[in-house]
Every structure is written in C-alpha cells, then in structure tokens.
C-alpha positions as CSV (number, residue, x, y, z in Angstrom):
1,M,96.5,121.8,70.8
2,A,99.9,123.5,70.1
3,W,102.1,121.4,67.9
4,Q,105.0,123.9,68.0
5,G,108.2,122.5,69.5
6,W,107.6,119.0,68.1
7,K,110.9,117.6,66.8
8,T,111.2,115.8,63.5
9,L,110.0,112.2,63.8
10,I,112.3,109.5,62.5
11,W,111.1,105.9,62.4
12,T,113.7,103.3,63.4
13,G,113.5,99.6,63.8
14,M,112.2,99.9,67.4
15,G,109.9,102.9,67.1
16,I,110.2,106.6,67.2
17,T,113.3,108.7,67.8
18,F,113.1,112.4,68.4
19,I,116.0,114.5,67.1
20,T,117.4,116.3,70.1
21,P,120.0,119.1,70.6
22,A,123.6,118.0,71.0
23,M,124.7,116.7,74.4
24,S,128.1,116.6,75.9
25,A,130.0,113.4,75.0
26,S,129.8,112.1,78.6
27,R,126.2,112.8,79.1
28,R,125.3,111.4,75.6
29,E,127.2,108.2,76.5
30,L,125.5,107.8,79.9
31,L,122.0,109.1,79.2
32,G,121.9,108.0,75.6
33,D,123.9,105.0,74.5
34,L,124.1,103.3,77.9
35,L,120.5,103.8,78.8
36,K,119.5,102.5,75.4
37,A,121.6,99.4,75.9
38,T,120.1,98.7,79.4
39,S,116.5,99.4,78.7
40,R,115.1,99.9,75.2
41,S,111.6,100.5,76.3
42,F,112.4,103.2,78.8
43,Y,114.8,104.8,76.3
44,L,111.9,105.4,74.0
45,T,110.0,107.1,76.8
46,L,113.1,109.2,77.7
47,Q,113.6,110.3,74.1
48,V,110.1,111.7,73.9
49,L,110.2,113.8,77.1
50,P,110.8,117.5,77.0
51,K,114.4,118.6,77.6
52,Q,113.5,120.4,80.8
53,V,113.0,117.0,82.6
54,R,114.9,114.6,80.4
55,T,118.2,114.8,82.3
56,Q,116.7,114.5,85.8
57,I,114.5,111.5,84.9
58,G,117.2,109.9,82.8
59,L,119.8,110.2,85.5
60,A,117.4,108.9,88.2
61,Y,116.7,105.9,86.0
62,L,120.4,105.3,85.2
63,L,121.3,105.2,88.9
64,A,118.3,103.0,89.7
65,R,119.5,100.6,87.0
66,T,122.9,100.6,88.6
67,T,121.5,99.7,92.1
68,D,119.3,97.1,90.5
69,T,122.3,95.5,88.8
70,I,124.1,95.3,92.1
71,A,121.1,93.7,93.8
72,D,120.7,91.2,91.0
73,T,124.3,89.9,90.9
74,D,123.2,86.5,92.3
75,I,126.7,85.1,92.1
76,L,127.8,87.2,95.0
77,P,126.7,86.7,98.6
78,V,123.8,88.8,99.9
79,D,125.9,90.6,102.5
80,Q,128.4,91.8,99.8
81,R,125.6,93.1,97.6
82,L,124.0,94.9,100.6
83,A,127.3,96.5,101.4
84,A,127.7,97.7,97.8
85,L,124.2,99.0,97.7
86,K,124.7,100.9,101.0
87,S,127.9,102.5,99.8
88,L,126.2,103.7,96.5
89,A,123.2,105.0,98.4
90,E,125.5,107.0,100.7
91,R,127.1,108.6,97.7
92,I,123.8,109.4,96.0
93,A,122.5,111.0,99.3
94,G,125.7,113.1,99.5
95,R,126.6,111.7,102.9
96,T,130.1,110.6,101.8
97,D,132.6,111.4,99.0
98,T,134.4,108.0,99.1
99,V,135.3,106.9,95.6
100,L,133.5,103.7,94.6
101,N,135.2,100.9,92.9
102,F,132.8,98.3,91.5
103,Q,135.3,96.5,89.2
104,E,134.8,93.2,91.0
105,L,131.1,93.5,90.7
106,A,131.4,94.5,87.0
107,R,133.4,91.4,86.2
108,Q,130.5,89.3,87.4
109,Q,128.0,90.7,84.9
110,G,127.0,88.6,81.9
111,L,125.6,91.6,80.0
112,P,128.1,94.2,78.6
113,A,125.8,97.1,79.3
114,E,125.4,96.2,83.0
115,R,129.2,95.8,83.3
116,V,129.6,99.4,81.9
117,L,126.9,100.7,84.3
118,L,129.1,99.6,87.2
119,E,132.4,100.7,85.7
120,K,130.9,104.2,85.0
121,V,129.3,104.7,88.4
122,E,131.5,107.7,89.2
123,A,130.7,109.4,86.0
124,S,127.0,108.8,86.6
125,L,127.3,110.2,90.2
126,A,129.1,113.3,88.8
127,L,126.0,114.2,86.8
128,L,124.1,114.8,90.1
129,G,126.3,117.9,90.5
130,E,124.7,119.4,87.4
131,L,121.2,119.4,88.9
132,T,119.5,122.3,90.7
133,P,119.1,121.8,94.5
134,A,115.4,121.3,94.1
135,D,115.8,118.6,91.4
136,L,118.7,117.0,93.2
137,A,116.5,116.6,96.3
138,L,113.8,114.9,94.3
139,V,116.2,112.5,92.6
140,R,117.8,111.6,95.9
141,T,114.4,111.0,97.5
142,V,113.2,108.6,94.8
143,L,116.5,106.7,94.8
144,Q,116.5,106.4,98.6
145,V,113.0,104.7,98.4
146,I,114.0,102.5,95.5
147,T,117.2,101.2,97.2
148,S,115.3,100.6,100.4
149,G,113.0,98.3,98.4
150,Q,116.0,96.5,96.8
151,E,117.6,96.1,100.2
152,L,114.4,94.7,101.7
153,D,114.0,92.3,98.8
154,L,117.6,91.0,99.3
155,R,117.0,90.4,103.0
156,R,113.6,88.9,102.5
157,F,114.6,86.4,99.9
158,A,118.1,85.5,101.3
159,G,118.6,81.8,100.9
160,A,115.7,81.4,98.5
161,D,116.0,79.0,95.5
162,G,113.9,76.7,93.4
163,Q,113.7,74.2,96.2
164,H,113.1,76.7,99.0
165,I,110.5,79.3,97.9
166,I,110.0,82.3,100.1
167,T,106.7,84.2,99.9
168,L,105.5,87.7,100.7
169,A,103.2,87.5,103.8
170,T,100.3,89.8,103.0
171,D,98.7,92.1,100.4
172,A,100.1,95.0,102.5
173,E,103.6,93.7,101.9
174,L,102.9,93.4,98.2
175,D,101.5,97.0,98.1
176,D,104.5,98.3,100.0
177,Y,106.9,96.6,97.6
178,T,105.3,97.9,94.5
179,Y,105.4,101.4,96.0
180,R,109.1,101.2,96.9
181,V,110.2,100.0,93.5
182,A,107.7,101.8,91.2
183,G,105.0,103.8,92.9
184,C,107.6,106.2,94.2
185,V,108.7,106.7,90.6
186,G,105.2,107.9,89.6
187,E,105.4,110.3,92.6
188,F,108.8,111.5,91.5
189,W,107.8,111.9,87.8
190,T,104.7,113.9,88.9
191,R,106.7,116.3,91.1
192,I,109.5,116.9,88.6
193,C,107.1,117.4,85.7
194,R,104.8,119.6,87.7
195,A,107.7,121.9,88.8
196,Q,109.4,122.1,85.4
197,L,106.6,122.0,82.9
198,F,103.2,123.1,84.2
199,P,103.6,124.7,87.7
200,Q,100.6,127.0,87.3
201,A,98.1,124.5,85.8
202,P,94.9,124.3,87.9
203,L,95.2,120.6,88.9
204,D,94.2,118.6,91.9
205,E,97.7,118.0,93.4
206,A,96.7,115.3,95.8
207,Q,94.8,113.3,93.2
208,L,97.5,113.7,90.6
209,L,100.1,112.3,93.1
210,A,97.8,109.5,94.2
211,E,97.2,108.4,90.6
212,G,100.9,108.8,89.7
213,I,101.7,106.4,92.5
214,R,99.0,103.9,91.4
215,F,100.4,104.2,87.8
216,G,103.8,103.0,89.0
217,K,102.3,100.3,91.2
218,G,100.3,99.0,88.2
219,L,103.3,98.7,85.9
220,Q,105.2,96.8,88.6
221,L,102.3,94.5,89.3
222,V,102.2,93.7,85.5
223,N,105.9,92.8,85.8
224,I,105.3,90.6,88.8
225,L,102.4,88.7,87.2
226,R,104.2,88.3,83.9
227,D,107.4,87.1,85.6
228,L,105.8,84.7,88.1
229,P,107.3,81.5,86.6
230,G,110.8,82.9,86.5
231,D,110.6,84.3,90.1
232,L,109.3,81.0,91.4
233,G,112.3,79.3,89.7
234,Q,114.5,81.6,91.8
235,G,112.6,80.9,95.0
236,R,110.7,84.2,95.1
237,C,106.9,84.4,95.2
238,Y,105.3,87.8,95.3
239,L,101.8,86.5,95.5
240,P,101.1,86.8,99.3
241,R,101.0,83.7,101.5
242,T,97.7,84.7,103.1
243,T,96.0,84.8,99.7
244,L,97.5,81.5,98.6
245,T,96.5,79.8,101.8
246,A,93.0,81.0,101.6
247,A,92.7,79.5,98.1
248,G,94.2,76.2,99.3
249,L,97.4,76.8,97.4
250,S,101.2,77.0,98.0
251,P,104.0,78.4,95.8
252,E,105.0,74.8,95.1
253,T,101.6,73.7,93.9
254,L,100.5,76.6,91.7
255,W,101.2,74.9,88.4
256,L,99.7,71.5,89.2
257,P,96.9,70.9,86.6
258,E,94.5,69.9,89.3
259,N,94.9,73.3,91.0
260,E,94.2,75.4,87.9
261,G,90.6,76.0,89.0
262,R,91.8,77.6,92.2
263,F,94.9,79.3,90.9
264,L,93.3,81.2,87.9
265,P,90.7,83.1,89.9
266,L,93.4,84.2,92.3
267,F,95.7,85.2,89.5
268,H,92.9,87.1,87.8
269,H,92.2,88.9,91.0
270,Y,95.7,90.4,90.8
271,L,95.2,91.1,87.1
272,D,92.2,93.1,88.0
273,Q,94.2,95.1,90.5
274,A,96.9,95.8,87.9
275,E,94.3,96.9,85.4
276,A,92.6,99.2,87.9
277,H,96.0,100.8,88.6
278,L,96.7,101.3,84.9
279,R,93.3,102.8,84.3
280,A,94.1,105.3,87.1
281,G,97.4,105.9,85.2
282,W,95.4,106.6,82.0
283,H,93.2,109.1,83.9
284,Y,96.4,110.6,85.2
285,T,97.8,110.9,81.7
286,N,94.7,112.6,80.4
287,T,94.5,115.0,83.4
288,L,97.9,116.5,82.4
289,P,97.6,119.7,80.3
290,R,96.8,118.7,76.7
291,S,99.7,121.0,75.5
292,C,102.2,118.7,77.3
293,V,102.2,116.3,74.3
294,R,105.6,114.7,75.0
295,V,104.8,114.0,78.7
296,R,101.4,112.5,77.8
297,L,102.9,110.3,75.2
298,G,105.7,109.2,77.6
299,C,102.9,108.3,80.1
300,A,100.7,106.6,77.5
301,W,103.2,104.2,76.0
302,P,103.9,102.0,79.1
303,I,100.1,101.8,79.7
304,L,99.4,100.9,76.1
305,I,102.0,98.1,76.4
306,G,100.9,97.0,79.9
307,M,97.2,96.6,79.1
308,P,97.6,94.2,76.1
309,T,100.1,92.3,78.3
310,L,97.4,91.9,80.9
311,Q,94.9,90.8,78.2
312,K,97.4,88.1,77.1
313,L,97.9,86.9,80.7
314,R,94.1,86.8,81.2
315,A,93.6,84.7,78.2
316,A,96.3,82.2,79.1
317,R,95.9,79.0,81.0
318,G,98.3,77.1,83.3
319,A,100.8,75.8,80.8
320,E,100.8,79.0,78.7
321,L,101.4,81.1,81.8
322,R,104.7,79.3,82.3
323,Q,105.9,81.0,79.1
324,R,106.9,84.7,79.4
325,V,104.1,86.8,77.9
326,K,104.9,90.1,76.2
327,M,104.0,92.2,73.2
328,S,106.0,91.7,70.0
329,R,108.1,94.4,68.5
330,R,105.6,94.7,65.7
331,E,102.8,95.3,68.1
332,V,104.8,97.9,70.0
333,R,105.7,99.8,66.8
334,G,102.0,99.8,65.8
335,M,101.0,101.1,69.2
336,L,103.6,103.9,69.0
337,L,102.4,104.9,65.5
338,R,98.7,105.0,66.5
339,S,99.4,107.0,69.6
340,V,101.1,109.7,67.6
341,V,98.7,109.7,64.7
342,F,95.6,109.8,66.9
343,Y,96.8,112.4,69.5
344,P,95.2,115.3,67.7
345,F,91.8,113.5,67.8
346,P,90.6,113.2,71.4
347,G,88.0,110.6,70.6
348,R,90.3,108.3,68.8
349,W,93.0,108.9,71.4
350,Q,90.7,107.8,74.2
351,K,89.8,104.6,72.3
352,L,93.5,103.6,72.3
353,L,92.8,102.1,75.8
354,R,90.1,99.6,75.1
C-alpha cells in the first residue's frame, strides 16, 4: 500500500490527531473546536479523513447536530421545535434566505457547545456556499432525510413520558427510522467519497451503497439497544410493539425479573441484527481501495467500537442492562493504536473484528 500522504501522528489523551493544513479562523472554529466539543468520537473520524471530503462531511454533521439539538430541547413544546426545524431545513435546502434567530432556543441548552451550535447557525449555513454544486446537492439530500426522521420522531413521541410510553409499531418502522437518521449517512458518505477519492475504482456501486446504508443502520441500532433504559425513562420505546406483544411483553414490563427469560431472547435478536449490519459495514470498509487508508480507518473505528459494545450488551443481564454500556477511553485508545499499527498487515487487520 502507499503510505505517502500520511500526516504525522500525534498521540493525545483521547487518541490520534492528524496534523492538518491551516484553516480559516471561522471554519476552524466550526469544523474544529465546535465539532470536537459536540462529539469527540466523530471528531476523531473527521480528523483522519482526507481533506478532499473533510469539509463536506464535517459540515453535514455539524448541521445535523444543530437540528438534533433543536429536536432534543425537551423544555420547549413540540410545535415550537417542529417550527424551528422546518425553518432550518428550508434554509439548508436553499428555499429561503430568512435569517434565523435561535437565541431563545440557545438559552435553553444545558451544554455550552450546544448553545454555541444554535448561536452560530448562520455561520454554519454560510459554509454551504463554499461547496461545489454537486457536493451541495449531496449535503442537502442527506440533511433533508435526517430532519425528516427527527420531525417524525417528535410527532410520534409527542406526549410521551415515563408514565406514558409510546412504542414503534413494527420492524418496518424501526428499519425506516434507522435509515432516516443513520443509514442515509452511510449512503451520503459513500457517494461523496466515491466522487472525490476513487471515482474510477472498479467497484460494485449498488452493493457498496447497500452496505453503506446497512453500516449506518447498524451503528444506530447499537445506540438504540444501548440507550434502551434511558429512552424508556423518557417514554420512548424503539423495540416494536408487534415483537414485544409476540413475546408476551410490554415496554412497562421489560425489566421485571420474572420476564428476563422472555426479554433477553428478544433483545439478543436485535443484537444479532445490529451485528449483521456492522459486519456488512466491515465488508464495506475492506471493499474500499486499500490505498484509501484514511477513509478505511474512518470507517473501521466506529465498527471496532460498536462490536465490543454489542458484546458487552450480550453478556449483560436484566439489572446490568439498566446501566449504560460503553467502551472505556482506555479501550478506545487501544483500539485506535491497533488499527493503525496493524493496517499494513492484512491478516492482522482482518482479525481486529473478532
């Protein structure tokens, strides 16, 4: 493989940072400091990506985090959040140039980074003007799908709380949700990287897109299964009602000790689905040209975090599942190091996903 073009690796407390060329102050603030403050894990992935796609993917993520912050501002009525989402979606789509003022929303945020996201929304939108028409179309498309999922979620769970749990109806609804909020990201990632980095590579386009979508769905399903206790506490259940009913369960009775024998097989069924999606994502990663070191690392890292998370969830029992399961920072740092060290050795690299 060609190692030319690799930047100097600097180890920090959270993992690897790649030294990159200087950015403008505004772009560095938004796509650097602000993204790092809102999502450390994605910031690592963004840092490793080639500069040809870093801005497009970073900006799409930044705006998606902004829409997500609006949707999650529970202190405000659903109608107000839907109106704010719609106004931002209209600006992203280029259908209006009305200046947005989210100061009131910003004041409701508990986290400083999310407050800044809303305060800087006009600066983030201005970066859309720096994209080529083709890249802009891809960014707009993925954000339209993501915001549609957020709007659907707000309407679906309106009025839900710990005493009134609302459940998805079917597996089809769950699959649609995971596509809208994450599968579409795999599709966007594939199209932007294909166009900018390996347009002539002899790849099966349809299979690559299908596996990219499954990759995103798998990551979202890991989040859903890991966050099940917290979501139930807020009145949201992403495990479909038809599946629960068939197992003789309801959202209110999942954690009862006497129901563990019925709940765990159902839970493991969805763990199996998530694992199959992530294995499709691993195949996707290894289908990309081997010379695309940065993109393959950027794809591998969330898979190599997601799989051990699934293993921890699979080993847990009722009471343990009520605690949020995740990899420790030490485990993440070890994974990052192994992925970089073993990349030149295909056999060792493949064994990273046990």
